[in-house]
FIMARZA-121580 format. One line per 4 residues: number of its first residue (from 0); their letters; for each residue x, y, z of C-alpha. Coordinates in pm, 1 decimal. Example, Ala and Ser with C-alpha at 12.3 -4.5 7.8 and 13.67 -1.06 7.14 Angstrom:
<atoms>
0	as	1230.0 -450.0 780.0; 1367.0 -106.0 714.0
</atoms>
This chain:
<atoms>
0	xxxx	4764.3 -3128.6 2822.2; 4755.4 -3229.0 2456.2; 4947.9 -3550.8 2529.5; 4712.7 -3633.9 2817.7
4	xxxx	4403.3 -3579.6 2603.0; 4540.5 -3791.0 2320.9; 4644.2 -4059.7 2569.8; 4287.6 -4077.2 2701.3
8	xxxx	4150.0 -4100.7 2348.9; 4385.4 -4387.5 2272.4; 4289.1 -4565.3 2596.3; 3923.3 -4544.1 2497.7
12	xxxx	4005.9 -4688.4 2156.5; 4156.9 -4983.9 2342.8; 3822.3 -5043.5 2515.3; 3865.9 -4854.7 2841.5
16	xxxx	3545.7 -4657.1 2892.4; 3682.9 -4468.5 3193.7; 4022.9 -4297.7 3200.4; 4172.9 -4055.4 3452.4
20	xxxx	4511.3 -3928.5 3565.5; 4653.2 -3875.1 3914.0; 4979.3 -3714.2 4019.7; 5210.4 -3974.3 4174.9
24	xxxx	5271.3 -3744.6 4472.4; 4915.7 -3820.4 4579.9; 4675.6 -3615.0 4790.3; 4587.5 -3612.8 5158.8
28	xxxx	4301.5 -3851.9 5086.3; 4542.9 -4105.1 4936.7; 4748.3 -4083.5 5254.8; 4431.2 -4149.2 5455.2
32	xxxx	4359.4 -4453.3 5237.9; 4711.6 -4579.0 5305.9; 4660.2 -4534.5 5679.0; 4330.8 -4724.6 5651.1
36	xxxx	4519.2 -5012.6 5486.3; 4758.1 -5019.5 5781.5; 4467.1 -5043.0 6027.5; 4302.0 -5313.3 5816.3
40	xxxx	4620.2 -5520.7 5820.6; 4673.5 -5470.6 6193.1; 4320.5 -5599.2 6256.4; 4397.1 -5917.1 6059.9
44	xxxx	4120.5 -5854.6 5806.9; 4345.5 -5983.5 5526.3; 4314.9 -6342.7 5658.3; 4567.6 -6557.5 5464.5
48	xxxx	4634.6 -6295.4 5196.5; 4986.5 -6213.5 5312.9; 5058.4 -6033.5 4985.9; 4835.2 -5747.8 5098.7
52	xxxx	5113.9 -5642.7 5338.5; 5369.2 -5596.4 5056.9; 5533.2 -5259.4 5140.8; 5526.5 -5156.8 4774.0
56	xxxx	5149.3 -5123.0 4807.1; 5212.4 -4811.1 5014.5; 5489.0 -4661.5 4797.3; 5410.1 -4632.4 4427.6
60	xxxx	5764.2 -4515.3 4348.0; 5887.0 -4862.0 4450.0; 5698.1 -5004.9 4151.6; 5845.8 -4758.1 3901.0
64	xxxx	6137.7 -4538.4 4006.6; 6083.1 -4182.1 3888.5; 5706.5 -4225.1 3849.0; 5525.1 -3892.8 3813.6
68	xxxx	5178.1 -3986.9 3693.4; 4929.1 -4269.6 3743.7; 4686.4 -4330.9 3459.0; 4380.3 -4519.2 3585.0
72	xxxx	4156.8 -4706.5 3340.8; 3822.5 -4880.0 3381.1; 3670.6 -5163.4 3179.5; 3292.5 -5193.6 3239.5
76	xxxx	3183.3 -5555.3 3270.5; 2807.1 -5534.8 3322.8; 2619.9 -5770.8 3088.3; 2247.2 -5813.2 3033.1
80	xxxx	2297.2 -6191.6 3047.9; 2141.3 -6360.9 3348.3; 2187.6 -6696.5 3515.3; 1935.3 -6969.4 3450.5
84	xxxx	1694.7 -7021.4 3742.2; 1834.2 -7264.0 3997.1; 2192.7 -7249.3 3869.3; 2488.8 -7202.4 4100.5
88	xxxx	2630.9 -6851.9 4116.6; 2965.8 -6725.3 3986.9; 3079.1 -6363.2 4028.6; 3028.5 -6162.0 3710.5
92	xxxx	3393.0 -6057.4 3681.7; 3481.7 -6420.1 3612.2; 3235.1 -6482.5 3328.4; 3467.7 -6386.6 3041.0
96	xxxx	3839.1 -6409.9 2970.6; 4083.1 -6356.1 3255.8; 4060.1 -5981.6 3308.9; 4421.9 -5972.1 3428.4
100	xxxx	4536.7 -6076.6 3080.7; 4287.7 -5852.9 2902.8; 4370.9 -5535.9 3096.4; 4744.3 -5603.3 3108.0
104	xxxx	4763.8 -5654.1 2732.2; 4573.5 -5334.1 2659.3; 4771.9 -5132.9 2912.4; 5095.5 -5253.6 2755.8
108	xxxx	4967.6 -5137.2 2417.9; 4888.5 -4800.0 2577.9; 5237.0 -4784.5 2730.8; 5404.1 -4857.7 2397.4
112	xxxx	5192.0 -4588.4 2235.0; 5292.9 -4338.1 2505.0; 5659.5 -4425.2 2455.6; 5622.8 -4367.2 2080.5
116	xxxx	5486.0 -4019.8 2153.6; 5742.8 -3935.8 2422.5; 6062.1 -4136.5 2353.1; 6251.6 -4230.6 2667.0
120	xxxx	5950.4 -4213.8 2897.9; 5924.1 -4499.8 3148.4; 5602.5 -4691.8 3217.8; 5465.4 -4998.4 3391.2
124	xxxx	5130.6 -5172.0 3346.3; 4953.4 -5274.7 3668.1; 4647.4 -5489.9 3731.4; 4521.8 -5595.6 4073.0
128	xxxx	4787.3 -5865.6 4105.3; 5042.3 -5581.3 4136.8; 5098.6 -5449.7 4492.5; 4928.9 -5115.5 4431.1
132	xxxx	4646.1 -4941.3 4616.0; 4447.9 -4976.7 4296.3; 4104.9 -4858.1 4411.4; 4253.5 -4561.2 4595.6
136	xxxx	4451.4 -4456.1 4287.5; 4141.5 -4497.4 4068.2; 3955.3 -4273.0 4312.4; 4243.9 -4026.2 4303.9
140	xxxx	4227.1 -4018.7 3923.3; 3854.6 -3949.1 3924.6; 3719.6 -4281.9 3797.2; 3488.6 -4322.5 4095.1
144	xxxx	3480.2 -4339.1 4472.2; 3534.8 -4629.2 4709.8; 3197.2 -4742.9 4839.8; 3109.5 -4885.2 5178.8
148	xxxx	3151.3 -5236.3 5032.9; 3512.4 -5137.5 4941.0; 3444.4 -5158.7 4565.0; 3497.0 -4862.7 4334.0
152	xxxx	3169.7 -4698.6 4224.8; 3137.5 -4495.4 3905.9; 2841.4 -4267.0 3836.0; 2832.2 -4396.6 3478.3
156	xxxx	2908.0 -4766.1 3528.4; 2814.3 -4843.7 3886.5; 3056.8 -5077.8 4057.9; 3083.3 -5312.6 3757.8
160	xxxx	3421.3 -5170.3 3660.6; 3744.7 -5366.4 3624.8; 4037.9 -5133.8 3684.1; 4402.4 -5113.3 3587.1
164	xxxx	4679.6 -4854.2 3599.4; 4965.6 -4734.3 3385.8; 5245.6 -4584.2 3592.7; 5464.5 -4346.8 3396.8
168	xxxx	5757.6 -4111.0 3442.8; 5578.4 -3862.5 3214.7; 5436.9 -3564.9 3401.1; 5073.0 -3540.0 3295.0
172	xxxx	4807.7 -3294.8 3423.0; 4599.3 -3470.3 3691.1; 4222.4 -3492.6 3698.7; 4006.0 -3407.1 3998.0
176	xxxx	3956.9 -3692.4 4246.7; 3608.0 -3844.0 4259.1; 3357.5 -3714.2 4513.3; 3206.9 -3988.4 4736.2
180	xxxx	2830.2 -4029.0 4695.3; 2719.9 -4319.8 4914.3; 2556.0 -4087.9 5164.2; 2369.4 -4261.6 5445.6
184	xxxx	2302.1 -4576.6 5239.5; 2374.5 -4905.9 5420.6; 2231.1 -5146.8 5162.5; 2555.1 -5339.7 5110.3
188	xxxx	2626.8 -5365.1 5483.2; 2280.1 -5498.0 5561.7; 2266.4 -5740.4 5266.9; 2588.7 -5931.5 5342.2
192	xxxx	2475.2 -6270.8 5480.4; 2796.6 -6321.1 5679.1; 2832.5 -5965.1 5813.1; 3169.2 -5932.3 5640.3
196	xxxx	3134.6 -5553.6 5609.5; 3202.5 -5490.5 5976.6; 3170.3 -5113.7 5939.8; 3146.3 -4878.1 5640.5
200	xxxx	3445.9 -4929.7 5407.0; 3586.4 -5221.8 5611.6; 3555.5 -5578.9 5480.4; 3683.2 -5861.8 5699.1
204	xxxx	3803.5 -6131.0 5457.6; 3765.4 -6391.9 5731.5; 3387.9 -6348.5 5701.0; 3370.1 -6291.0 5324.2
208	xxxx	3215.3 -6546.5 5087.9; 3435.9 -6426.9 4801.5; 3752.4 -6484.9 5004.8; 3653.2 -6830.8 5119.7
212	xxxx	3533.7 -6958.8 4782.1; 3843.8 -6831.6 4599.3; 4135.6 -6807.3 4843.3; 4063.2 -7050.8 5126.8
216	xxxx	4257.5 -7372.4 5056.8; 4115.6 -7573.0 5349.4; 3937.0 -7901.1 5282.8; 3617.9 -7765.9 5439.3
220	xxxx	3470.0 -7418.0 5452.2; 3395.8 -7270.3 5795.9; 3044.8 -7368.2 5904.4; 2928.8 -7005.2 5920.9
224	xxxx	3034.9 -6953.7 5558.6; 2910.2 -7286.4 5422.4; 2563.4 -7227.5 5568.6; 2540.3 -6879.4 5414.6
228	xxxx	2656.9 -6932.1 5055.5; 2310.8 -6877.6 4902.9; 2430.6 -7059.4 4590.9; 2761.1 -6872.9 4549.6
232	xxxx	3048.7 -7105.3 4455.6; 3302.2 -6860.8 4302.9; 3313.8 -6512.8 4447.5; 3005.2 -6317.0 4550.2
236	xxxx	2819.9 -6016.9 4403.9; 2560.4 -5963.4 4677.6; 2696.5 -5628.3 4796.5; 2707.8 -5504.9 4437.6
240	xxxx	2368.5 -5642.5 4341.1; 2197.3 -5433.6 4611.7; 2391.2 -5111.0 4545.8; 2156.2 -4834.6 4424.2
244	xxxx	2423.1 -4715.2 4181.2; 2384.6 -5050.0 4002.8; 2006.1 -5025.3 3978.7; 1992.7 -4759.3 3711.5
248	xxxx	2000.5 -4865.3 3344.1; 2356.8 -4965.0 3255.0; 2486.6 -5040.1 2904.3; 2560.9 -5406.9 2843.9
252	xxxx	2922.4 -5458.7 2740.1; 2979.2 -5577.5 2385.5; 3350.1 -5638.7 2448.9; 3421.8 -5987.3 2311.0
256	xxxx	3667.8 -6061.3 2592.6; 3398.2 -6011.0 2856.7; 3118.8 -6223.3 2709.8; 3018.4 -6515.3 2933.7
260	xxxx	3100.5 -6874.2 2871.5; 2753.7 -7029.1 2847.0; 2812.1 -7287.6 3117.3; 2874.6 -7015.1 3376.8
264	xxxx	2509.2 -6916.4 3338.8; 2374.0 -7267.2 3389.2; 2609.7 -7434.6 3637.3; 2437.1 -7736.3 3789.3
268	xxxx	2568.3 -7909.5 4099.4; 2476.8 -8263.9 3990.9; 2669.4 -8227.2 3664.8; 2967.9 -8028.6 3795.9
272	xxxx	3031.4 -8269.5 4083.5; 3098.7 -8534.9 3820.0; 3364.5 -8335.8 3636.3; 3721.9 -8461.0 3656.0
276	xxxx	4026.2 -8242.8 3722.0; 4090.2 -8251.6 3347.0; 3735.8 -8126.9 3284.0; 3789.0 -7833.0 3517.8
280	xxxx	4126.1 -7762.2 3359.2; 3964.6 -7740.6 3016.9; 3666.5 -7531.4 3125.5; 3879.2 -7283.1 3321.6
284	xxxx	4132.7 -7221.5 3047.1; 4216.4 -6845.8 3029.0; 3978.7 -6772.4 3318.3; 4044.3 -6553.6 3623.5
288	xxxx	3870.8 -6826.9 3825.2; 4141.1 -7077.5 3741.2; 4274.6 -6974.0 4082.1; 4006.7 -7199.9 4229.1
292	xxxx	4148.5 -7552.9 4210.0; 3925.3 -7850.8 4119.2; 3906.6 -7976.9 4478.6; 3798.1 -7629.5 4590.4
296	xxxx	3524.6 -7620.1 4324.9; 3397.9 -7954.6 4447.8; 3407.0 -7832.2 4809.2; 3224.4 -7509.3 4726.7
300	xxxx	2960.9 -7680.8 4513.9; 2888.0 -7946.4 4774.2; 2850.6 -7679.3 5043.1; 2626.5 -7458.8 4826.4
304	xxx	2422.2 -7757.8 4709.8; 2341.3 -7857.5 5067.7; 2229.6 -7509.5 5183.0
</atoms>
């Protein structure tokens, strides 16, 4: 218990405002989440994201043999900053430095600290590029619950929470799993302009603006998506913007790695359509949105500009 408490304190010193621990054996709810993933894959909701079917996503021990505990961490990314009127829209998670690098670096520091306290203990840092049921494990560790829009919701931070996990062979006392609190609310389901949330907790990527603006490599977006962008050119926050848990006062992050690059807040189609590949390469340096290639940016912007 003392090691777990000190570990959480150290994680908070590294900037993680939310920290929880789950036993690697998992609970019945985690098994239900795994079964839900199977149904989601069978329905083809993953679209072209073949990596979602990686079998390691359903077996945490395959990521770290001998794992006993899963330490879940959350990095709040809500900022008071707002886009300029009329600017194109970019999902908030992409405003600062690439969160994969930020969280991975801090988790590795946490892992090295844990090893210094318990020599010989094994650990592995995981961000969402690792085949792990990350939201389900964060729910298991008590950080929050999975909402009907499939994002993790925290009572303290809403759904503006970037998550990561430290797998470890150390046996640490687990926290209580989070209690779901969406109730009868359907705000996210009703707000999605493409009806991507086909039922509570089920998002069909084939209908999702975020999927198509970030993952779809086709020369043209599907007509139903292109006509519904509402200005979104890199991801989409609509289902989070309408969530009641995000409408209460939330502290604005002062983390230097999460502060927005000014041009994200005033992205103009006329100017951006004139940028060269080299311009995009420079502007997207150390950004999570570097995954969107220059031709895709141009495609997205043209589609959003015309709707």
